[in-house]
C-alpha positions as CSV (number, residue, x, y, z in Angstrom):
1,X,32.0,52.4,74.1
2,X,30.8,52.9,70.5
3,X,31.9,49.5,69.4
4,X,29.8,47.9,72.2
5,X,26.7,50.0,71.3
6,X,27.2,49.0,67.7
7,X,27.5,45.5,68.7
8,X,24.3,45.3,70.6
9,X,22.4,47.0,67.8
10,X,23.6,44.4,65.4
11,X,22.6,41.7,67.9
12,X,19.1,43.3,68.4
13,X,18.5,43.5,64.5
14,X,19.5,40.1,64.0
15,X,17.1,38.9,66.7
16,X,14.2,40.8,65.2
17,X,15.1,39.3,61.9
18,X,15.2,35.8,63.2
19,X,11.8,36.3,65.0
20,X,10.2,37.4,61.8
21,X,11.8,34.5,59.8
22,X,10.6,32.1,62.3
23,X,7.0,33.5,62.4
24,X,6.9,33.4,58.6
25,X,8.2,29.8,58.5
26,X,5.6,28.6,61.0
27,X,2.8,30.3,59.1
28,X,4.0,28.8,55.8
29,X,4.1,25.3,57.2
30,X,1.3,23.2,55.7
31,X,-1.4,21.8,57.9
32,X,-1.4,18.0,58.8
33,X,-2.5,16.0,55.7
34,X,-5.9,14.3,56.8
35,X,-6.9,10.8,56.1
36,X,-9.8,10.0,53.7
37,X,-11.9,8.9,56.7
38,X,-11.0,12.2,58.8
39,X,-12.2,14.2,55.6
40,X,-15.5,12.4,55.5
41,X,-16.1,12.8,59.2
42,X,-15.3,16.4,58.8
43,X,-17.9,16.7,56.0
44,X,-20.3,14.9,58.3
45,X,-19.7,17.3,61.2
46,X,-20.0,20.3,59.1
47,X,-16.4,21.3,59.7
48,X,-16.1,24.5,57.5
49,X,-12.4,24.4,56.8
50,X,-12.5,20.8,55.7
51,X,-15.4,21.4,53.6
52,X,-13.8,24.4,52.0
53,X,-10.4,22.9,51.6
54,X,-11.3,19.3,50.5
55,X,-14.9,19.2,49.1
56,X,-14.9,22.6,47.3
57,X,-11.2,22.2,46.5
58,X,-11.7,18.7,45.0
59,X,-14.7,19.7,43.1
60,X,-13.0,22.8,41.6
61,X,-10.4,20.4,39.8
62,X,-13.4,18.7,38.1
63,X,-15.2,21.9,37.3
64,X,-12.1,23.5,35.5
65,X,-11.9,20.4,33.2
66,X,-15.4,21.0,31.8
67,X,-15.3,24.8,32.1
68,X,-12.5,25.1,29.7
69,X,-14.2,22.8,27.3
70,X,-17.7,24.2,27.6
71,X,-17.5,27.6,29.3
72,X,-19.9,26.4,31.9
73,X,-19.5,29.5,34.0
74,X,-21.1,31.5,31.2
75,X,-24.3,29.4,31.1
76,X,-27.1,29.9,33.6
77,X,-27.2,27.3,36.4
78,X,-23.9,25.6,35.5
79,X,-21.8,28.0,37.7
80,X,-19.3,26.2,40.1
81,X,-21.2,26.7,43.2
82,X,-24.7,25.8,41.8
83,X,-23.3,22.4,40.7
84,X,-21.1,22.0,43.8
85,X,-24.0,22.6,46.2
86,X,-26.3,20.2,44.3
87,X,-23.4,17.5,44.8
88,X,-23.0,18.3,48.4
89,X,-26.7,18.1,49.1
90,X,-26.9,14.8,47.4
91,X,-23.9,13.5,49.6
92,X,-25.4,15.0,52.6
93,X,-28.8,13.3,51.9
94,X,-27.2,9.9,52.2
95,X,-24.8,10.8,55.1
96,X,-21.7,10.8,52.6
97,X,-21.7,7.0,52.5
98,X,-21.2,7.2,48.8
99,X,-17.6,8.5,49.6
100,X,-16.8,5.4,51.4
101,X,-18.0,3.1,48.8
102,X,-14.9,2.9,46.6
103,X,-11.8,0.7,46.1
104,X,-8.9,1.0,48.5
105,X,-6.7,1.7,45.4
106,X,-8.7,4.8,44.5
107,X,-8.0,7.8,46.6
108,X,-11.0,10.0,48.0
109,X,-9.7,12.8,45.7
110,X,-10.0,10.7,42.7
111,X,-13.5,9.3,43.7
112,X,-14.9,12.7,44.4
113,X,-13.5,14.3,41.2
114,X,-15.1,11.4,39.2
115,X,-18.4,11.8,41.1
116,X,-18.6,15.5,40.5
117,X,-17.7,15.1,36.7
118,X,-20.8,12.9,36.5
119,X,-22.8,15.6,38.1
120,X,-21.6,18.2,35.7
121,X,-22.1,16.1,32.8
122,X,-25.6,15.4,33.8
123,X,-26.2,19.1,34.2
124,X,-24.9,19.7,30.8
125,X,-27.3,17.2,29.3
126,X,-30.1,18.8,31.2
127,X,-29.2,22.3,30.0
128,X,-28.9,21.1,26.4
129,X,-32.3,19.2,26.6
130,X,-34.1,22.2,28.3
131,X,-33.1,24.6,25.5
132,X,-33.8,22.2,22.7
133,X,-37.4,21.7,24.3
134,X,-37.9,25.4,24.8
135,X,-36.4,26.8,21.7
136,X,-36.5,23.9,19.1
137,X,-33.8,25.4,16.9
138,X,-33.2,21.9,15.3
139,X,-29.5,21.8,15.9
140,X,-27.3,20.8,18.8
141,X,-25.9,23.8,20.5
142,X,-22.8,21.8,21.6
143,X,-21.9,21.1,18.0
144,X,-19.5,23.1,15.8
145,X,-20.9,26.3,14.5
146,X,-20.6,25.2,10.8
147,X,-23.8,23.2,11.0
148,X,-26.9,24.7,9.4
149,X,-30.2,25.2,11.1
150,X,-33.0,22.9,9.7
151,X,-35.6,24.1,7.3
152,X,-38.1,23.9,10.0
153,X,-36.4,26.6,11.8
154,X,-37.0,29.1,9.1
155,X,-40.6,29.7,9.7
156,X,-41.9,33.2,9.2
157,X,-42.3,33.6,13.0
158,X,-38.9,32.5,13.6
159,X,-37.3,34.7,10.9
160,X,-39.5,37.7,12.2
161,X,-38.0,37.3,15.6
162,X,-34.6,37.4,14.3
163,X,-35.4,40.5,12.4
164,X,-36.8,42.2,15.4
165,X,-33.6,41.3,17.4
166,X,-31.5,42.9,14.8
167,X,-33.7,46.1,14.5
168,X,-34.4,46.6,18.3
169,X,-31.6,45.1,20.2
170,X,-28.7,45.6,17.8
171,X,-30.2,48.7,16.0
172,X,-29.5,47.0,12.6
173,X,-25.7,47.3,13.2
174,X,-23.3,45.0,11.4
175,X,-21.4,42.6,11.6
176,X,-23.8,41.4,14.3
177,X,-27.1,41.6,12.3
178,X,-25.3,40.3,9.2
179,X,-24.1,37.2,11.0
180,X,-27.4,36.5,12.7
181,X,-29.3,36.8,9.3
182,X,-26.9,34.9,7.4
183,X,-26.6,31.9,9.9
184,X,-30.1,31.7,11.4
185,X,-32.2,32.9,8.4
186,X,-30.3,32.1,5.3
187,X,-28.6,29.0,6.7
188,X,-25.0,29.9,5.9
189,X,-22.0,28.3,7.7
190,X,-19.8,30.3,10.1
191,X,-16.9,29.8,7.9
192,X,-18.9,31.0,4.8
193,X,-19.9,34.1,6.8
194,X,-16.3,34.8,7.6
195,X,-15.4,34.7,4.1
196,X,-18.0,37.3,3.3
197,X,-16.8,39.6,6.0
198,X,-13.1,38.8,5.5
199,X,-12.5,37.8,9.2
200,X,-11.5,34.4,10.7
201,X,-14.2,31.7,11.2
202,X,-13.3,31.6,15.0
203,X,-14.2,35.4,15.3
204,X,-17.5,34.7,13.6
205,X,-18.2,31.7,15.8
206,X,-17.3,33.5,19.0
207,X,-19.5,36.6,18.2
208,X,-22.3,34.3,17.1
209,X,-22.2,32.2,20.3
210,X,-22.1,35.3,22.5
211,X,-25.2,36.7,20.7
212,X,-26.9,33.4,20.7
213,X,-26.5,32.8,24.5
214,X,-27.0,36.3,25.8
215,X,-29.6,37.6,23.5
216,X,-31.1,35.3,20.9
217,X,-32.1,32.4,23.1
218,X,-33.4,34.6,26.1
219,X,-35.5,36.6,23.4
220,X,-36.9,33.7,21.7
221,X,-37.9,31.9,24.9
222,X,-39.7,35.1,26.1
223,X,-41.3,36.2,22.8
224,X,-41.6,33.2,20.4
225,X,-41.6,30.1,22.6
226,X,-43.1,31.4,25.8
227,X,-45.9,28.9,25.6
């Protein structure tokens, strides 16, 4: 009797295990791969899952390429969803016909990635152009940090603004104020400042970029170049 009971218990546990395994297997099975035309039709009909999986999925591939290079996610207006929405609205305005105008040898994925890369590149150019117009610092913010600001930047108003940032925001604390004064007022290169502080040039560059993007540019835009 005990043997029969144990046997049925083993059969029962095996059956439960099999059901769990089958359930997991079915859940893990990938969805059917859609054709390019089915994906485009999904975009046109506003299919949420197709838009999420294919449109935003493809765009994220392109975004990661430039985000690793230019730290886009740290710049205002250059976050992933802002740029992806811009791309989506442009395609929607033309009923997604741009996605159909590609060679049969090029996949929809490749075509969309290239299209979104162009959107990103244009946004980067506009970002740089906007800040150069508003804050005329005289040097390209996408270039390496060992370039000097031009003499035109070293006006009394500009220098005074940097001093105000050091005194009011950073409370005259080093090495932050030392770095800002040496690079923006005195015109030293980042690697020269690194030698003075006895730290690596990359440490100076990273700290300077963070202060520039998060503090200096917004401050100058508000207080010096508001007009």
